[in-house]
C-alpha positions in Angstrom: 17.1 11.2 17.2 13.7 9.6 17.9 12.4 8.3 14.7 8.8 8.1 15.9 8.9 11.9 16.3 9.6 12.3 12.6 6.8 9.9 11.5 3.1 10.5 11.3 1.7 7.7 9.2 2.8 4.3 7.9 4.3 3.3 4.5 6.0 0.1 3.4 9.6 -0.9 4.0 11.2 -4.0 2.5 14.6 -5.4 3.3 16.4 -8.1 1.2 17.7 -10.3 2.6 15.2 -10.1 5.5 17.6 -10.2 8.4 19.0 -7.7 10.8 22.7 -8.7 11.0 25.3 -8.7 8.3 29.0 -9.5 8.0 31.3 -6.7 6.7 31.4 -6.5 2.9 28.0 -8.2 2.5 25.1 -6.7 0.4 21.7 -5.4 1.5 18.8 -3.8 -0.4 16.1 -1.7 1.2 13.2 -0.2 -0.6 9.8 1.5 -0.1 7.9 -0.9 -2.4 6.1 0.7 -5.3 5.8 4.1 -3.7 8.1 6.1 -5.8 7.5 9.3 -3.8 9.1 7.7 -0.7 12.8 7.6 0.1 14.8 5.3 2.3 16.4 7.3 5.1 18.9 6.3 7.9 20.5 7.2 11.1 24.0 5.9 11.3 27.3 7.1 12.8 28.0 8.9 9.6 24.6 9.8 8.3 22.0 11.4 10.6 18.5 11.6 9.1 20.0 11.3 5.6 18.7 9.7 2.4 20.2 6.3 1.7 20.9 6.8 -2.0 23.7 5.1 -4.0 24.8 5.1 -7.6 23.5 1.5 -7.9 19.9 2.7 -7.3 19.5 3.7 -11.0 16.3 5.6 -11.6 14.5 4.1 -8.6 15.1 6.7 -5.9 13.0 4.7 -3.4 15.7 2.0 -3.4 18.7 1.9 -1.2 21.3 -0.7 -2.4 24.5 -1.1 -0.4 26.9 -3.6 -1.9 29.8 -3.3 0.6 28.6 -3.0 4.1 30.8 -1.6 6.9 30.2 -1.3 10.6 29.6 2.4 10.0 26.5 1.4 8.1 24.9 0.0 11.3 21.9 2.0 12.4 18.3 2.7 11.9 16.6 2.7 8.4 13.1 3.7 7.4 10.9 5.0 4.6 9.9 8.6 4.6 8.0 10.9 2.2 8.5 14.6 1.6 5.7 15.3 4.1 7.4 13.4 6.9 5.2 10.3 6.6 7.1 7.1 7.4 7.1 3.4 8.2 8.5 1.2 11.0 12.2 1.8 11.6 14.4 -1.2 11.5 17.8 -1.7 12.9 20.7 -3.1 10.8 23.9 -4.3 12.4 27.1 -4.9 10.5 29.9 -6.7 12.3 33.6 -7.6 11.7 33.1 -10.5 14.0 32.9 -14.2 13.1 29.3 -14.9 14.0 25.9 -13.4 13.2 22.4 -14.4 14.1 20.1 -14.5 11.1 16.7 -13.4 12.4 13.9 -11.4 10.6 14.5 -7.7 10.7 10.8 -7.1 9.9 8.1 -8.0 12.4 6.7 -11.6 12.2 3.1 -12.5 12.7 1.6 -14.5 15.5 1.2 -18.1 14.4 4.1 -18.0 12.0 7.1 -20.4 12.3 10.4 -18.5 12.7 13.8 -20.0 12.1 16.9 -18.4 13.7 20.3 -19.3 12.2 23.6 -18.9 13.9 26.1 -18.3 11.0 29.8 -18.6 11.1 31.7 -16.5 8.6 34.3 -19.3 8.2 32.6 -22.7 8.2 34.1 -25.0 10.9 33.7 -28.5 12.1 31.9 -27.3 15.2 28.2 -26.4 14.9 27.3 -26.7 18.6 25.3 -23.6 19.2 23.6 -22.0 22.2 20.7 -19.6 21.7 19.8 -17.0 24.3 16.7 -14.8 24.8 16.9 -11.8 27.0 20.2 -13.0 28.4 19.0 -16.5 29.3 20.0 -19.8 27.6 16.8 -21.2 26.0 18.2 -23.9 23.6 21.2 -25.7 22.4 21.5 -27.0 18.8 24.0 -29.2 16.9 22.8 -27.7 13.5 23.1 -24.0 14.3 19.4 -23.5 13.8 16.5 -22.9 16.1 12.8 -22.8 15.0 10.1 -21.1 16.9 6.8 -22.8 16.0 3.5 -20.9 16.2 5.2 -17.7 17.3 3.4 -15.6 19.9 4.1 -12.3 21.5 5.7 -14.1 24.4 8.5 -15.0 21.9 9.3 -11.3 21.3 12.6 -10.2 22.8 16.4 -9.9 22.3 18.1 -13.0 20.9 21.7 -13.9 20.3 23.7 -17.1 19.7 27.1 -18.5 20.5 29.0 -21.1 18.5 31.2 -23.2 20.7 34.9 -22.3 20.1 34.1 -19.6 17.6 32.3 -16.7 19.1 29.1 -14.9 19.9 26.7 -12.9 17.7 25.5 -9.3 18.3 22.0 -8.9 19.9 19.0 -9.1 17.6 15.5 -7.9 18.4 12.6 -10.2 17.3 9.2 -8.4 17.0 6.0 -10.4 16.9 2.8 -8.8 15.9 -0.8 -9.8 16.4 -2.0 -8.9 12.9 -0.6 -9.5 9.4 1.8 -6.9 8.1 0.1 -4.8 5.4 3.1 -4.8 3.2 3.7 -8.6 3.5 0.6 -10.6 2.6 0.8 -14.3 3.3 1.4 -16.8 0.6 -2.0 -18.3 1.5 -3.6 -15.0 0.7 -1.9 -14.8 -2.7 -3.2 -18.3 -3.5 -6.7 -17.9 -2.1 -7.6 -14.6 -3.6 -7.4 -15.7 -7.3 -9.4 -18.9 -6.4 -12.1 -16.9 -4.8 -12.3 -14.5 -7.8 -12.6 -17.5 -10.2 -15.2 -19.2 -8.2 -17.3 -16.0 -8.0 -17.1 -15.5 -11.7 -18.1 -19.1 -12.4 -21.1 -18.8 -10.1 -22.1 -15.5 -11.8 -21.8 -17.2 -15.2 -24.0 -20.1 -14.1 -26.6 -17.8 -12.6 -26.8 -15.9 -15.9 -27.0 -19.1 -17.9 -29.8 -20.4 -15.8 -31.7 -17.1 -16.0 -31.4 -17.2 -19.9 -32.6 -20.8 -20.0 -35.6 -20.0 -17.8 -36.6 -17.0 -19.9 -36.2 -19.0 -23.1 -38.3 -21.8 -21.7 -41.0 -19.4 -20.4 -41.5 -17.7 -23.7 -41.4 -20.9 -25.9 -44.8 -22.1 -27.4 -45.4 -25.8 -28.2 -46.7 -26.0 -31.8 -48.5 -29.3 -31.1 -50.7 -27.7 -28.5 -53.8 -25.6 -29.3 -54.9 -22.9 -26.9 -58.5 -21.5 -26.7 -59.7 -18.8 -24.5 -62.8 -20.0 -22.7 -65.1 -17.4 -21.0 -67.6 -18.8 -18.5 -70.5 -16.5 -17.7 -72.6 -17.4 -14.8 -76.2 -16.2 -14.8 -77.5 -15.0 -11.5 -81.0 -16.4 -10.9 -83.6 -14.2 -9.0 -84.4 -15.4 -5.6 -87.8 -17.2 -5.4 -89.8 -19.0 -2.9 -88.8 -22.5 -2.9 -91.6 -24.9 -3.7 -92.9 -26.5 -0.6 -92.3 -30.2 -0.7 -95.3 -31.1 1.4 -96.7 -34.6 2.2 -99.6 -35.9 -0.1 -102.9 -34.0 0.4 -106.2 -35.8 0.6 -109.5 -34.1 -0.2 -113.1 -35.2 1.0 -116.6 -33.8 0.4 -118.7 -32.9 3.4 -122.4 -32.9 2.9 -124.4 -31.1 5.5 -127.4 -33.0 6.9 -130.9 -31.3 6.8 -132.8 -31.2 10.0 
């Protein structure tokens, strides 16, 4: 059954431990976060579109806890509400074999470092491991680990590993996304957010303190200083003819002569 045909919108799915492959008899926990109205559902060889609910769930019906995994538990798991809303489907593989590849079952983000571990059910002296992507050998390791630094979408694909003289793991699909997963905020986000809030509160407090000091200083009167209201009234003089500042004037007497 196509899971995407059953889902209309997204929710949050968490898998603990965050890997897609398990040995038989191992334990896995799947939950829908804090959304109590959601249920974990699955498509396996024995359960088609059924709720994954066990007695270990307690009162949390959005939790699926399987403490003894069997190959029949291999399949697709997802979160779904009563209205048919759901989250990304993930594939869980349970094997009776000797080797599994520990890779993230949930999508990883671009830029993250991703470590793939090839695990032997029975520890042996040989850890020489070959890693394959899409059927091609990409790396050999003497530690059984392979780290993908600064993951990009070109790293997305089907991975498997082979331990020399022991065996090969099942295939595991690695998904790389461009944006950060809504349900898995980065550690940096968890650290940065409280710091930003504290800094903003401190700035707000300082602004309020400065405002109070400014108002207090503005309204304060110095007792040693006297203040007087001085009103200056300017009289408007009428326009008049300016006195002519002439040069000195000389007067003489003219006596007419009798003829």
